[in-house]
C-alpha positions in Angstrom: -82.9 15.5 33.5 -81.5 17.7 35.9 -84.6 20.1 36.2 -87.1 17.0 36.6 -85.0 15.8 39.3 -85.3 19.1 41.1 -88.9 19.2 40.5 -89.5 15.8 42.0 -87.4 16.7 45.0 -89.6 19.9 45.8 -92.9 17.7 45.4 -91.2 14.9 47.7 -90.0 17.8 50.3 -93.5 19.3 50.4 -95.1 16.0 50.7 -92.9 15.2 53.6 -93.6 18.5 55.3 -90.0 20.0 54.8 -89.6 23.6 55.3 -89.3 25.8 52.3 -85.5 26.9 53.1 -84.2 23.2 52.8 -85.6 22.5 49.4 -84.8 26.0 48.3 -81.0 25.4 49.2 -81.0 22.0 47.5 -82.4 23.7 44.1 -79.9 26.3 44.3 -77.1 23.9 44.9 -78.3 21.9 41.7 -78.4 25.1 39.7 -74.9 26.1 40.7 -73.4 22.8 39.6 -75.6 23.2 36.4 -74.2 26.7 35.9 -70.5 25.6 36.6 -70.9 22.8 34.0 -72.3 25.3 31.5 -69.3 27.6 31.8 -67.0 24.6 31.6 -68.7 23.6 28.2 -68.3 27.3 27.2 -64.8 27.3 27.6 -64.1 24.2 26.0 -66.1 25.3 22.9 -64.1 28.4 22.7 -60.8 26.5 22.8 -62.3 24.3 20.1 -63.0 27.2 18.0 -59.6 28.6 18.3 -58.0 25.1 17.3 -60.4 25.0 14.3 -59.4 28.6 13.2 -55.7 27.6 13.4 -56.0 24.5 11.4 -57.9 26.7 8.8 -54.8 28.9 8.6 -52.6 26.1 8.6 -54.7 24.6 5.8 -54.7 28.0 3.7 -50.7 28.0 4.1 -50.2 24.7 3.1 -52.4 25.1 0.0 -50.4 28.2 -0.9 -47.3 26.4 -0.5 -48.8 23.5 -2.8 -49.7 25.8 -5.7 -46.3 27.4 -5.4 -44.7 24.0 -5.7 -46.8 23.0 -8.6 -45.9 26.2 -10.4 -42.1 25.3 -9.8 -42.8 22.0 -11.1 -44.4 23.1 -14.3 -41.6 25.7 -14.9 -38.9 22.9 -14.6 -40.9 20.7 -16.9 -41.1 23.6 -19.3 -37.2 24.1 -19.1 -36.5 20.3 -19.5 -38.5 20.5 -22.5 -36.7 23.4 -24.0 -33.3 21.7 -23.0 -34.4 18.5 -25.0 -35.6 20.4 -27.7 -32.2 22.4 -28.0 -30.3 19.3 -27.8 -32.5 17.3 -30.7 -32.1 20.6 -32.8 -28.1 20.3 -32.1 -28.0 16.6 -33.1 -30.0 17.0 -36.2 -27.7 19.9 -37.1 -24.5 18.3 -36.5 -25.6 14.9 -38.5 -26.7 17.4 -41.3 -23.5 19.4 -42.0 -23.0 19.9 -45.7 -19.9 21.5 -47.1 -20.4 23.9 -49.7 -16.7 24.3 -50.7 -13.2 23.3 -49.0 -13.5 26.5 -46.8 -17.2 27.1 -46.0 -19.8 24.9 -44.3 -23.5 25.2 -43.6 -25.8 23.9 -41.2 -29.2 22.5 -42.4 -32.1 20.8 -40.7 -34.1 17.9 -42.4 -36.1 20.2 -44.3 -32.9 21.9 -45.6 -33.5 25.1 -43.6 -30.9 26.8 -41.4 -31.3 26.2 -37.7 -30.5 29.1 -35.5 -29.1 28.3 -31.8 -30.5 31.1 -29.5 -28.1 32.5 -27.1 -29.7 32.6 -23.7 -29.9 35.9 -21.9 -27.1 36.6 -18.9 -26.9 39.1 -16.2 -23.6 40.4 -17.7 -23.6 43.5 -19.8 -23.2 42.6 -23.5 -19.7 44.5 -23.4 -18.7 41.6 -21.1 -18.1 38.6 -23.7 -15.4 36.4 -22.9 -15.0 32.4 -23.0 -12.3 29.7 -22.1 -12.5 26.1 -22.5 -10.2 23.0 -23.1 -10.5 19.4 -24.2 -11.3 17.3 -20.9 -9.5 14.4 -22.7 -7.3 13.5 -25.7 -9.0 13.0 -29.0 -9.6 9.7 -30.8 -6.8 8.8 -33.4 -6.5 10.0 -37.0 -9.4 12.6 -37.1 -10.8 13.4 -40.7 -10.7 16.6 -42.3 -12.8 19.5 -41.3 -13.6 17.7 -38.0 -15.3 20.0 -35.5 -13.3 20.0 -32.1 -15.5 20.4 -29.1 -14.0 22.0 -25.9 -16.1 20.2 -23.4 -14.7 21.7 -20.1 -15.6 25.4 -19.9 -14.3 27.7 -17.2 -15.4 30.8 -18.2 -18.5 31.8 -20.4 -19.5 35.6 -20.2 -22.4 36.4 -22.4 -23.2 32.5 -22.8 -21.8 32.7 -26.4 -20.0 29.4 -26.2 -21.7 26.0 -26.2 -19.7 23.0 -24.8 -22.1 20.7 -26.4 -21.2 21.6 -30.2 -18.1 23.5 -29.7 -19.5 26.5 -31.5 -19.2 30.2 -30.3 -22.1 32.4 -31.5 -21.4 36.3 -31.0 -23.9 38.0 -28.8 -23.0 41.3 -30.2 -21.1 42.7 -33.1 -17.7 43.9 -32.5 -13.9 43.1 -32.7 -12.9 40.0 -31.1 -9.6 38.1 -29.8 -9.5 34.6 -30.4 -6.9 32.2 -29.1 -6.5 28.6 -29.7 -3.8 25.6 -29.4 -3.0 22.2 -30.0 -0.7 19.7 -28.4 0.7 16.3 -29.7 2.8 13.8 -28.2 5.1 10.8 -29.2 3.5 8.1 -31.0 4.1 5.0 -33.4 3.4 7.3 -36.6 4.9 10.6 -35.5 1.9 12.3 -34.8 0.7 15.8 -36.1 -2.4 17.8 -36.2 -3.2 20.9 -38.0 -6.4 23.1 -36.7 -7.9 26.0 -38.2 -10.4 28.9 -36.7 -13.2 29.6 -38.9 -15.8 32.1 -39.0 -19.1 31.0 -40.6 -17.2 28.2 -42.1 -14.5 30.3 -43.7 -10.8 29.8 -42.1 -9.4 32.9 -40.3 -6.6 31.2 -38.7 -4.6 28.1 -38.5 -1.8 26.3 -36.5 0.1 23.2 -36.9 2.2 20.7 -34.8 4.1 17.7 -35.1 6.0 15.2 -32.7 8.4 12.4 -33.0 7.6 8.9 -32.8 9.7 8.6 -29.7 12.2 10.1 -27.5 12.8 12.9 -24.8 11.4 16.3 -25.8 8.9 15.1 -28.3 5.9 16.7 -26.6 4.8 19.8 -28.3 2.2 22.3 -28.2 1.4 25.4 -30.5 -0.9 28.2 -30.2 -1.7 31.5 -32.3 -4.0 34.5 -31.5 -6.4 35.8 -34.1 -8.1 39.4 -34.2 -11.1 39.6 -36.4 -14.3 41.5 -36.9 -17.3 39.5 -36.0 -21.1 40.2 -36.5 -23.6 39.3 -33.8 -25.0 35.5 -34.7 -21.6 34.8 -36.5 -20.7 31.1 -35.8 -17.0 30.6 -34.7 -15.6 27.2 -34.2 -12.3 25.0 -34.4 -11.9 22.3 -36.9 -9.1 19.9 -38.4 -7.4 21.7 -41.5 -6.5 18.2 -42.6 -6.7 14.5 -41.4 -4.6 14.3 -38.1 -2.1 11.5 -37.6 -2.6 10.0 -34.2 -5.0 11.9 -31.4 -4.7 15.3 -30.4 -3.4 15.4 -26.7 -5.2 17.1 -23.9 -4.1 15.6 -20.6 -1.8 16.5 -17.8 0.4 19.3 -18.4 -0.7 20.1 -21.9 -4.1 21.2 -22.6 -5.5 21.9 -26.3 -7.9 24.7 -25.4 -9.8 27.5 -27.1 -10.8 31.0 -25.9 -12.1 34.1 -27.1 -13.1 37.7 -25.9 -14.7 41.0 -27.1 -12.2 43.8 -27.4 -14.4 46.7 -28.3 -17.8 47.2 -30.1 
């Protein structure tokens, strides 16, 4: 359109007898305006290209972050699935306890096969094995014979051998271990008492006993013992009642019923 206008202007100027210099100046003026507009458009085009390039880089970065987030979500879902499987396995195990005799106990699945519990890896060396936990509250009264005691509040678990869900320590390495456990009872209507035993694969290797009075000052009693034992990798170590208790096992305030163990040497 601009060039056509210039051409018409030239024809009009010639037709009216205008001098050559006047219409040449007009054409140069119009061309100068067009060149400035073209330069401005080129500058805007360059800026738009830079914005598009930045947007492409940002899109690439966001896509990478989204892929990383998706991978993390998949890993979390896999971990949750494995934890659910472990919980289900422990639940089935505890519901399928079979006593082979008075001193042994074996864990079976629904298919009558032993269920292993894998000890997860830990950043600590295998020579650093130690755990300590206690009952976060007193037990129900009158527990039956061979009732497994679960110490659900864990303060130390180097080597990840102890499981607060089932109360069982599975030795991650073979060696000589020290185990300490306690029991507390308090006054009650039937002179409460409790007897606990430490077992290795269901075989008793240590025991304690404590009794309280029905009432009165000084009737709060706690007993404890220390056991040294050879333990093989994979052995199950846990605490259970030696006989049916009378009243609850106390674990509150200043008296905690606890269980601990540590590797002495391999």
